C-alpha positions as a Markdown table, in Angstrom:
| # | Residue | x | y | z |
|---|---|---|---|---|
| 1 | Unk | -0.1 | -0.3 | 0.2 |
| 2 | Unk | 1.4 | 3.2 | -0.8 |
| 3 | Unk | -0.4 | 5.3 | 1.7 |
| 4 | Unk | 0.4 | 3.5 | 5.2 |
| 5 | Unk | 1.9 | 4.4 | 8.7 |
| 6 | Unk | 3.8 | 1.7 | 10.4 |
| 7 | Unk | 4.1 | 1.6 | 14.0 |
| 8 | Unk | 7.1 | -0.4 | 15.6 |
| 9 | Unk | 6.1 | -2.5 | 19.2 |
| 10 | Unk | 9.5 | -2.4 | 20.6 |
| 11 | Unk | 10.7 | -4.2 | 23.8 |
| 12 | Unk | 12.7 | -2.3 | 26.7 |
| 13 | Unk | 16.2 | -3.3 | 25.2 |
| 14 | Unk | 15.8 | -2.7 | 21.6 |
| 15 | Unk | 18.5 | -0.7 | 20.3 |
| 16 | Unk | 18.5 | -1.1 | 16.6 |
| 17 | Unk | 17.4 | 1.4 | 14.2 |
| 18 | Unk | 14.2 | 1.0 | 12.3 |
| 19 | Unk | 14.2 | 1.5 | 8.3 |
| 20 | Unk | 12.7 | 5.1 | 7.4 |
| 21 | Unk | 9.4 | 3.4 | 6.8 |
| 22 | Unk | 8.9 | 3.2 | 10.7 |
| 23 | Unk | 7.1 | 6.6 | 11.7 |
| 24 | Unk | 6.3 | 5.1 | 15.1 |
| 25 | Unk | 7.5 | 3.3 | 17.7 |
| 26 | Unk | 5.3 | 2.3 | 20.7 |
| 27 | Unk | 7.6 | 1.1 | 23.6 |
| 28 | Unk | 5.9 | -2.0 | 25.0 |
| 29 | Unk | 6.1 | -1.0 | 28.6 |
| 30 | Unk | 5.5 | 2.5 | 28.7 |
| 31 | Unk | 2.2 | 2.8 | 28.7 |
| 32 | Unk | 1.7 | 6.5 | 28.1 |
| 33 | Unk | 2.9 | 5.4 | 24.7 |
| 34 | Unk | -0.1 | 3.5 | 23.8 |
| 35 | Unk | -2.8 | 7.1 | 24.1 |
| 36 | Unk | 0.1 | 9.0 | 22.2 |
| 37 | Unk | 0.7 | 7.0 | 19.1 |
| 38 | Unk | -3.0 | 6.7 | 18.7 |
| 39 | Unk | -3.6 | 10.4 | 19.0 |
| 40 | Unk | -0.7 | 10.6 | 16.3 |
| 41 | Unk | -2.3 | 8.1 | 14.2 |
| 42 | Unk | -5.3 | 10.2 | 14.3 |
| 43 | Unk | -3.5 | 13.2 | 13.1 |
| 44 | Unk | -2.0 | 11.4 | 10.1 |
| 45 | Unk | -5.6 | 10.7 | 9.3 |
| 46 | Unk | -5.1 | 6.9 | 8.9 |
| 47 | Unk | -8.6 | 5.1 | 8.1 |
| 48 | Unk | -7.9 | 2.0 | 9.6 |
| 49 | Unk | -5.2 | 0.3 | 11.8 |
| 50 | Unk | -3.9 | -3.4 | 11.5 |
| 51 | Unk | -3.3 | -4.7 | 15.1 |
| 52 | Unk | -0.9 | -8.1 | 15.2 |
| 53 | Unk | -2.0 | -9.5 | 18.6 |
| 54 | Unk | 0.1 | -12.1 | 20.7 |
| 55 | Unk | -0.1 | -12.0 | 24.4 |
| 56 | Unk | 3.5 | -11.7 | 25.1 |
| 57 | Unk | 4.5 | -8.6 | 22.7 |
| 58 | Unk | 2.2 | -6.5 | 24.4 |
| 59 | Unk | 2.6 | -4.4 | 27.5 |
| 60 | Unk | 0.6 | -5.4 | 31.0 |
| 61 | Unk | -1.2 | -8.5 | 32.2 |
| 62 | Unk | -1.0 | -10.7 | 29.4 |
| 63 | Unk | -0.9 | -8.0 | 27.0 |
| 64 | Unk | -3.8 | -5.8 | 28.3 |
| 65 | Unk | -2.1 | -2.4 | 27.3 |
| 66 | Unk | -3.7 | -3.2 | 23.8 |
| 67 | Unk | -7.2 | -2.4 | 24.9 |
| 68 | Unk | -5.8 | 0.7 | 26.2 |
| 69 | Unk | -4.5 | 1.2 | 22.2 |
| 70 | Unk | -7.5 | 0.3 | 21.0 |
| 71 | Unk | -9.7 | 2.1 | 23.3 |
| 72 | Unk | -7.9 | 5.3 | 22.7 |
| 73 | Unk | -7.7 | 4.7 | 18.5 |
| 74 | Unk | -10.6 | 7.2 | 16.8 |
| 75 | Unk | -10.6 | 4.7 | 13.7 |
| 76 | Unk | -11.9 | 1.0 | 13.2 |
| 77 | Unk | -9.2 | -1.7 | 13.9 |
| 78 | Unk | -8.4 | -5.0 | 12.9 |
| 79 | Unk | -6.7 | -7.6 | 14.8 |
| 80 | Unk | -5.0 | -10.6 | 13.5 |
| 81 | Unk | -4.9 | -13.4 | 16.0 |
| 82 | Unk | -1.5 | -15.6 | 16.4 |
| 83 | Unk | -2.9 | -17.2 | 19.1 |
| 84 | Unk | -6.0 | -18.6 | 20.5 |
| 85 | Unk | -6.0 | -20.5 | 23.8 |
| 86 | Unk | -8.1 | -23.7 | 23.8 |
| 87 | Unk | -8.0 | -23.2 | 27.7 |
| 88 | Unk | -7.2 | -19.5 | 28.3 |
| 89 | Unk | -7.1 | -18.4 | 32.1 |
| 90 | Unk | -9.9 | -16.1 | 33.0 |
| 91 | Unk | -7.8 | -13.1 | 32.3 |
| 92 | Unk | -6.4 | -14.3 | 29.0 |
| 93 | Unk | -10.0 | -15.1 | 27.8 |
| 94 | Unk | -11.2 | -11.7 | 29.0 |
| 95 | Unk | -8.4 | -9.8 | 27.1 |
| 96 | Unk | -9.2 | -11.5 | 24.0 |
| 97 | Unk | -12.7 | -11.0 | 24.0 |
| 98 | Unk | -12.7 | -7.6 | 24.9 |
| 99 | Unk | -10.1 | -7.1 | 21.7 |
| 100 | Unk | -12.5 | -9.0 | 19.5 |
| 101 | Unk | -15.6 | -6.7 | 20.8 |
| 102 | Unk | -13.2 | -3.2 | 20.4 |
| 103 | Unk | -12.1 | -4.1 | 16.9 |
| 104 | Unk | -14.7 | -3.9 | 13.7 |
| 105 | Unk | -13.0 | -7.1 | 12.3 |
| 106 | Unk | -10.6 | -10.3 | 13.3 |
| 107 | Unk | -8.3 | -12.1 | 11.1 |
| 108 | Unk | -7.2 | -15.8 | 11.9 |
| 109 | Unk | -5.0 | -17.8 | 9.8 |
| 110 | Unk | -7.0 | -21.1 | 10.0 |
| 111 | Unk | -10.4 | -22.3 | 10.3 |
| 112 | Unk | -9.3 | -24.4 | 13.5 |
| 113 | Unk | -8.8 | -21.0 | 14.9 |
| 114 | Unk | -12.1 | -19.7 | 13.5 |
| 115 | Unk | -13.9 | -22.9 | 14.9 |
| 116 | Unk | -12.4 | -22.0 | 18.3 |
| 117 | Unk | -13.2 | -18.7 | 18.3 |
| 118 | Unk | -16.9 | -19.5 | 17.5 |
| 119 | Unk | -17.3 | -22.2 | 19.8 |
| 120 | Unk | -15.1 | -21.5 | 22.7 |
| 121 | Unk | -15.1 | -17.9 | 22.8 |
| 122 | Unk | -18.8 | -16.8 | 21.4 |
| 123 | Unk | -17.5 | -15.0 | 18.6 |
| 124 | Unk | -20.2 | -14.1 | 15.8 |
| 125 | Unk | -18.9 | -16.2 | 12.9 |
| 126 | Unk | -19.5 | -12.9 | 10.8 |
| 127 | Unk | -16.8 | -10.9 | 12.5 |
| 128 | Unk | -13.8 | -13.5 | 11.6 |
| 129 | Unk | -11.8 | -13.8 | 8.4 |
| 130 | Unk | -9.9 | -16.6 | 8.0 |
| 131 | Unk | -6.4 | -15.1 | 5.7 |
| 132 | Unk | -3.7 | -17.8 | 5.2 |
| 133 | Unk | -0.7 | -16.7 | 6.8 |
| 134 | Unk | 1.5 | -15.6 | 4.3 |
| 135 | Unk | 4.6 | -17.1 | 2.1 |
| 136 | Unk | 7.1 | -16.0 | -0.6 |
| 137 | Unk | 6.6 | -17.6 | -3.9 |
| 138 | Unk | 9.4 | -20.1 | -4.3 |
| 139 | Unk | 10.0 | -22.1 | -7.6 |
| 140 | Unk | 10.0 | -25.8 | -7.2 |
| 141 | Unk | 13.1 | -27.4 | -7.9 |
| 142 | Unk | 15.1 | -30.6 | -7.2 |
| 143 | Unk | 16.5 | -30.5 | -3.7 |
| 144 | Unk | 19.9 | -32.1 | -4.8 |
| 145 | Unk | 20.6 | -29.0 | -7.1 |
| 146 | Unk | 20.7 | -26.5 | -4.2 |
| 147 | Unk | 22.4 | -28.8 | -1.6 |
| 148 | Unk | 25.6 | -27.7 | -2.4 |
| 149 | Unk | 25.1 | -24.2 | -1.9 |
| 150 | Unk | 24.7 | -25.0 | 1.5 |
| 151 | Unk | 27.4 | -26.8 | 2.0 |
| 152 | Unk | 25.6 | -30.1 | 2.0 |
| 153 | Unk | 26.2 | -31.8 | -1.2 |
| 154 | Unk | 25.3 | -35.7 | -1.8 |
| 155 | Unk | 23.5 | -35.4 | 1.7 |
| 156 | Unk | 19.8 | -36.3 | 2.6 |
| 157 | Unk | 18.9 | -33.2 | 4.3 |
| 158 | Unk | 15.7 | -33.0 | 7.2 |
| 159 | Unk | 15.4 | -29.4 | 8.1 |
| 160 | Unk | 13.7 | -27.6 | 10.9 |
| 161 | Unk | 14.0 | -23.5 | 11.0 |
| 162 | Unk | 12.7 | -20.8 | 13.3 |
| 163 | Unk | 14.1 | -18.9 | 16.4 |
| 164 | Unk | 15.3 | -21.8 | 18.6 |
| 165 | Unk | 13.5 | -22.1 | 22.1 |
| 166 | Unk | 11.8 | -25.2 | 24.1 |
| 167 | Unk | 8.2 | -26.3 | 23.5 |
| 168 | Unk | 9.1 | -27.0 | 19.8 |
| 169 | Unk | 9.6 | -30.4 | 20.0 |
| 170 | Unk | 13.2 | -30.3 | 18.5 |
| 171 | Unk | 14.3 | -33.2 | 21.3 |
| 172 | Unk | 12.1 | -35.5 | 19.6 |
| 173 | Unk | 13.4 | -34.9 | 16.3 |
| 174 | Unk | 17.2 | -35.3 | 17.7 |
| 175 | Unk | 16.3 | -38.9 | 19.2 |
| 176 | Unk | 14.4 | -40.0 | 15.9 |
| 177 | Unk | 18.1 | -39.3 | 14.4 |
| 178 | Unk | 19.4 | -42.3 | 16.2 |
| 179 | Unk | 17.3 | -44.6 | 13.9 |
| 180 | Unk | 17.6 | -42.6 | 10.7 |
| 181 | Unk | 21.6 | -42.9 | 11.1 |
| 182 | Unk | 21.7 | -46.3 | 11.0 |
| 183 | Unk | 18.9 | -46.5 | 8.1 |
| 184 | Unk | 20.5 | -43.8 | 6.1 |
| 185 | Unk | 24.3 | -42.7 | 7.2 |
| 186 | Unk | 24.4 | -39.8 | 4.9 |
| 187 | Unk | 21.0 | -38.1 | 6.3 |
| 188 | Unk | 21.8 | -35.0 | 8.3 |
| 189 | Unk | 19.2 | -33.2 | 10.3 |
| 190 | Unk | 19.6 | -29.4 | 10.2 |
| 191 | Unk | 18.2 | -27.4 | 13.0 |
| 192 | Unk | 18.6 | -23.2 | 11.5 |
| 193 | Unk | 17.9 | -20.2 | 13.6 |
| 194 | Unk | 19.8 | -18.1 | 15.9 |
| 195 | Unk | 18.0 | -18.8 | 19.9 |
| 196 | Unk | 15.0 | -16.4 | 20.5 |
| 197 | Unk | 15.8 | -12.9 | 21.8 |
| 198 | Unk | 13.3 | -13.2 | 24.7 |
| 199 | Unk | 15.3 | -16.9 | 25.8 |
| 200 | Unk | 18.6 | -14.8 | 25.5 |
| 201 | Unk | 18.1 | -12.5 | 27.9 |
| 202 | Unk | 16.9 | -14.6 | 30.9 |
| 203 | Unk | 19.3 | -17.7 | 30.3 |
| 204 | Unk | 21.8 | -16.9 | 27.3 |
| 205 | Unk | 22.4 | -20.3 | 25.2 |
| 206 | Unk | 21.4 | -22.6 | 28.0 |
| 207 | Unk | 18.8 | -24.2 | 25.9 |
| 208 | Unk | 21.0 | -24.8 | 22.7 |
| 209 | Unk | 23.8 | -25.8 | 24.7 |
| 210 | Unk | 21.6 | -28.5 | 26.1 |
| 211 | Unk | 20.7 | -29.6 | 22.7 |
| 212 | Unk | 24.4 | -29.7 | 21.7 |
| 213 | Unk | 25.1 | -31.9 | 24.7 |
| 214 | Unk | 22.4 | -34.1 | 24.0 |
| 215 | Unk | 23.4 | -34.8 | 20.4 |
| 216 | Unk | 26.9 | -36.0 | 21.9 |
| 217 | Unk | 25.5 | -37.9 | 24.1 |
| 218 | Unk | 23.4 | -40.0 | 21.1 |
| 219 | Unk | 26.6 | -39.9 | 18.8 |
| 220 | Unk | 24.9 | -37.7 | 16.2 |
| 221 | Unk | 27.5 | -35.1 | 16.2 |
| 222 | Unk | 27.8 | -35.5 | 12.5 |
| 223 | Unk | 24.2 | -36.2 | 11.8 |
| 224 | Unk | 22.7 | -32.9 | 13.5 |
| 225 | Unk | 23.8 | -29.5 | 12.1 |
| 226 | Unk | 23.2 | -26.1 | 14.1 |
| 227 | Unk | 23.1 | -23.2 | 11.8 |
| 228 | Unk | 23.4 | -20.5 | 14.6 |
| 229 | Unk | 22.1 | -17.6 | 12.9 |
| 230 | Unk | 19.3 | -15.7 | 11.7 |
| 231 | Unk | 19.1 | -16.1 | 7.9 |
| 232 | Unk | 17.6 | -13.6 | 5.1 |
| 233 | Unk | 15.2 | -14.3 | 2.7 |
| 234 | Unk | 17.3 | -15.7 | 0.2 |
| 235 | Unk | 19.4 | -18.2 | 2.7 |
| 236 | Unk | 16.2 | -19.2 | 4.0 |
| 237 | Unk | 14.8 | -20.1 | 0.5 |
| 238 | Unk | 17.9 | -22.1 | -0.3 |
| 239 | Unk | 17.8 | -23.8 | 2.9 |
| 240 | Unk | 14.3 | -25.0 | 2.0 |
| 241 | Unk | 14.8 | -25.5 | -1.2 |
| 242 | Unk | 17.8 | -27.9 | -0.5 |
| 243 | Unk | 15.7 | -30.0 | 2.0 |
| 244 | Unk | 14.3 | -33.6 | 1.3 |
| 245 | Unk | 12.2 | -33.4 | 4.2 |
| 246 | Unk | 10.6 | -30.6 | 6.6 |
| 247 | Unk | 9.9 | -31.2 | 10.0 |
| 248 | Unk | 7.5 | -29.6 | 12.9 |
| 249 | Unk | 7.4 | -32.0 | 15.9 |
| 250 | Unk | 6.0 | -29.3 | 17.8 |
| 251 | Unk | 4.3 | -31.0 | 21.4 |
| 252 | Unk | 1.5 | -28.2 | 21.8 |
| 253 | Unk | -1.4 | -30.0 | 19.7 |
| 254 | Unk | -3.5 | -27.2 | 20.3 |
| 255 | Unk | -1.2 | -24.7 | 18.0 |
| 256 | Unk | -3.2 | -23.0 | 15.6 |
| 257 | Unk | -0.4 | -21.5 | 13.3 |
| 258 | Unk | 2.8 | -21.9 | 11.9 |
| 259 | Unk | 4.9 | -19.9 | 9.6 |
| 260 | Unk | 7.4 | -22.3 | 9.3 |
| 261 | Unk | 5.2 | -25.0 | 8.1 |
| 262 | Unk | 3.6 | -22.5 | 5.6 |
| 263 | Unk | 7.0 | -21.6 | 4.2 |
| 264 | Unk | 7.7 | -25.5 | 3.8 |
| 265 | Unk | 4.5 | -26.0 | 2.1 |
| 266 | Unk | 5.5 | -22.7 | -0.2 |
| 267 | Unk | 8.7 | -24.3 | -1.6 |
| 268 | Unk | 6.9 | -27.7 | -2.3 |
| 269 | Unk | 8.5 | -30.1 | 0.5 |
| 270 | Unk | 7.5 | -33.0 | 1.7 |
| 271 | Unk | 6.3 | -32.5 | 5.4 |
| 272 | Unk | 6.4 | -34.7 | 8.6 |
| 273 | Unk | 4.6 | -33.3 | 11.5 |
| 274 | Unk | 3.4 | -34.1 | 14.6 |
| 275 | Unk | -0.2 | -33.8 | 14.7 |
| 276 | Unk | -0.7 | -29.9 | 16.2 |
| 277 | Unk | -4.2 | -28.6 | 14.8 |
| 278 | Unk | -2.3 | -26.7 | 12.2 |
| 279 | Unk | -0.7 | -29.2 | 10.8 |
| 280 | Unk | -3.6 | -31.4 | 10.6 |
| 281 | Unk | -5.6 | -28.9 | 8.7 |
| 282 | Unk | -3.1 | -27.8 | 6.2 |
| 283 | Unk | -1.6 | -31.2 | 5.8 |
| 284 | Unk | -4.9 | -33.3 | 5.3 |
| 285 | Unk | -5.5 | -34.9 | 2.1 |
| 286 | Unk | -1.6 | -36.0 | 1.3 |
| 287 | Unk | -0.1 | -32.5 | 1.5 |
| 288 | Unk | 2.0 | -33.9 | 4.2 |
| 289 | Unk | 2.6 | -37.1 | 6.7 |
| 290 | Unk | 1.1 | -36.5 | 10.1 |
| 291 | Unk | 2.5 | -38.9 | 12.9 |
| 292 | Unk | -0.1 | -40.4 | 15.2 |
| 293 | Unk | 1.7 | -39.4 | 18.5 |
| 294 | Unk | 4.2 | -36.7 | 19.1 |
| 295 | Unk | 7.2 | -39.6 | 19.6 |
| 296 | Unk | 11.0 | -40.1 | 18.4 |
| 297 | Unk | 10.2 | -43.3 | 17.5 |
| 298 | Unk | 7.0 | -42.6 | 15.3 |
| 299 | Unk | 8.8 | -39.6 | 13.8 |
| 300 | Unk | 11.8 | -42.0 | 13.3 |
| 301 | Unk | 9.7 | -44.7 | 11.3 |
| 302 | Unk | 8.1 | -41.5 | 9.1 |
| 303 | Unk | 11.5 | -40.1 | 8.1 |
| 304 | Unk | 13.3 | -43.3 | 7.3 |
| 305 | Unk | 10.1 | -44.2 | 5.3 |
| 306 | Unk | 10.0 | -40.8 | 3.2 |
| 307 | Unk | 13.8 | -40.7 | 2.7 |
| 308 | Unk | 13.0 | -44.4 | 1.1 |
| 309 | Unk | 10.8 | -43.2 | -1.3 |
| 310 | Unk | 11.8 | -39.9 | -3.7 |
| 311 | Unk | 8.5 | -40.5 | -5.8 |
| 312 | Unk | 6.3 | -40.1 | -2.6 |
| 313 | Unk | 8.1 | -37.3 | -1.1 |
| 314 | Unk | 7.6 | -35.5 | -4.9 |
| 315 | Unk | 4.1 | -35.9 | -4.5 |
| 316 | Unk | 3.2 | -35.0 | -1.3 |
| 317 | Unk | 5.8 | -32.0 | -2.0 |
| 318 | Unk | 3.7 | -31.3 | -5.2 |
| 319 | Unk | 0.3 | -31.7 | -3.3 |
| 320 | Unk | 1.5 | -29.4 | -0.7 |
| 321 | Unk | 3.0 | -26.7 | -3.4 |
| 322 | Unk | -0.2 | -26.3 | -5.2 |
| 323 | Unk | -2.2 | -25.7 | -1.9 |
| 324 | Unk | 0.2 | -23.0 | -1.3 |
| 325 | Unk | -0.5 | -20.8 | -4.0 |
| 326 | Unk | -3.7 | -19.3 | -2.5 |
| 327 | Unk | -0.7 | -18.6 | 0.4 |
| 328 | Unk | 1.5 | -16.5 | -1.7 |
| 329 | Unk | 2.0 | -12.8 | -0.6 |
| 330 | Unk | 0.1 | -11.1 | -3.4 |
| 331 | Unk | -3.1 | -13.4 | -2.7 |
| 332 | Unk | -2.6 | -12.5 | 1.3 |
| 333 | Unk | -2.0 | -9.0 | 0.5 |
| 334 | Unk | -5.1 | -8.7 | -2.0 |
| 335 | Unk | -7.1 | -10.2 | 0.9 |
| 336 | Unk | -6.2 | -8.1 | 3.7 |
| 337 | Unk | -6.9 | -5.1 | 1.4 |
| 338 | Unk | -10.2 | -6.4 | 1.0 |
| 339 | Unk | -10.6 | -6.3 | 4.8 |
| 340 | Unk | -9.0 | -3.2 | 5.4 |
| 341 | Unk | -11.4 | -1.5 | 2.5 |
| 342 | Unk | -14.7 | -2.5 | 4.2 |
| 343 | Unk | -13.5 | -1.6 | 7.5 |
| 344 | Unk | -12.3 | 2.0 | 6.2 |
| 345 | Unk | -15.9 | 2.0 | 4.7 |
| 346 | Unk | -17.5 | 2.0 | 7.9 |
| 347 | Unk | -16.4 | 5.5 | 8.8 |
| 348 | Unk | -17.6 | 8.5 | 6.8 |
| 349 | Unk | -14.9 | 9.2 | 4.3 |
| 350 | Unk | -15.1 | 12.7 | 5.3 |
| 351 | Unk | -13.6 | 12.1 | 8.3 |
| 352 | Unk | -10.4 | 10.2 | 6.9 |
| 353 | Unk | -9.4 | 11.8 | 3.6 |
| 354 | Unk | -7.3 | 9.5 | 1.7 |
| 355 | Unk | -7.3 | 5.9 | 2.6 |
| 356 | Unk | -4.6 | 5.6 | 5.0 |
| 357 | Unk | -3.6 | 2.4 | 6.5 |
| 358 | Unk | -1.6 | 1.4 | 9.9 |
| 359 | Unk | 0.1 | -1.7 | 10.8 |
| 360 | Unk | 1.2 | -2.4 | 14.6 |
| 361 | Unk | 3.4 | -5.3 | 15.0 |
| 362 | Unk | 6.5 | -6.4 | 17.3 |
C-alpha cells in the first residue's frame, strides 16, 4: 500500500534503528505511549489500523495494554490473532474477548482458529475473516540442485527452522535421528535459526547448549547440524529448496498457526509433523505426513519411509506446493486489502480523507 503508517511495537532493550518507513515507535512497557501513538495516527488521518496480536508482545498482564491502545483510537481497527488458546486463564480470555469486541474485524490464519473462536469464545462468525499465513513465491526445484549451496552436497537433508527455544519438539526429532542414522548414514538433520532473543535475555545459550550436549550423548554430532544465526530471505529459500524433508515436531497439539510449516509448503517440501491443529488442517489430503503420536519412534519411522521413497516425497511436496499458491504474499495482501477497505468504509469518508492504513507489529 502506498499510503500507510507503520508502528513498531518495541521491547525495552531494542536498540537497533528501524527503516525510514517506520514512522512511529510504541514502547511495550511504557503505558503513556499507547494513547500518544493512537493520537499520532489520528493526526495522520489514518482510516484503519491493523493490529498483530500475541499475548507476549504487548505490555501489561497478558498483553492487556493492547486494550488501552484500541480504546484510544478514533478509527476502526482490525486484529490479526496469532494465538487462540483452547484453555485460557480467565484474564487471558477477557483480554482476547475485549479486543475482539473493540475492533471492527478479526483475522485468523486457520479454520481451526475460526472454529475455536466461534465454539469456545462465542464470537459471531460474521466477525471472523480467515486469511492464510503469507508465504514467499518460491519455484519448485529438485533439492539436489541446491545442496552444494548450503554445504551439504550428497546428503539427505531434514530441516527445521525458526527461533530456537523449548516447546518446539527439537528433542524428539534429535532422538529420532538415532534410528535414521542407522538406516541412512548420509542423512543430516539441520536446525536452522538463532536462539529466541527472549531466551537469550533470561538464560543466554543454555537451551542450545543442552541440545548440543544431547546430540553428543546420542553420538549424533555428525548427523545433527546447528546453523546458529538468523538468516535472510534468500538464504532461507536456499535451505528450504535444498531440504528433502521438512519437520515440525511441535508437542503443543493446540497450535493454530505455524509460519515455518507454511513456508515449507511454499517450497513444495515433503513435510513430517506431529498432529497439532494447524498441521492437521494444512497437511490433509496427502499434503504431508502426520505422525499419530508425538514420539521420536513415530517420527523416525516416518523419516525413514520417506527417505526411501523419493517418488512419494515428490508427490507429497507437489500437493503441498499447489495448496500454498493461495498463501503467497500477493494473494494474502489482496485479502487484507479487501478487509481494510471494508472496515475503512464504515467511517464517513469526510473524516478520513485519503485511505491511509496503519500496521502495528512487534
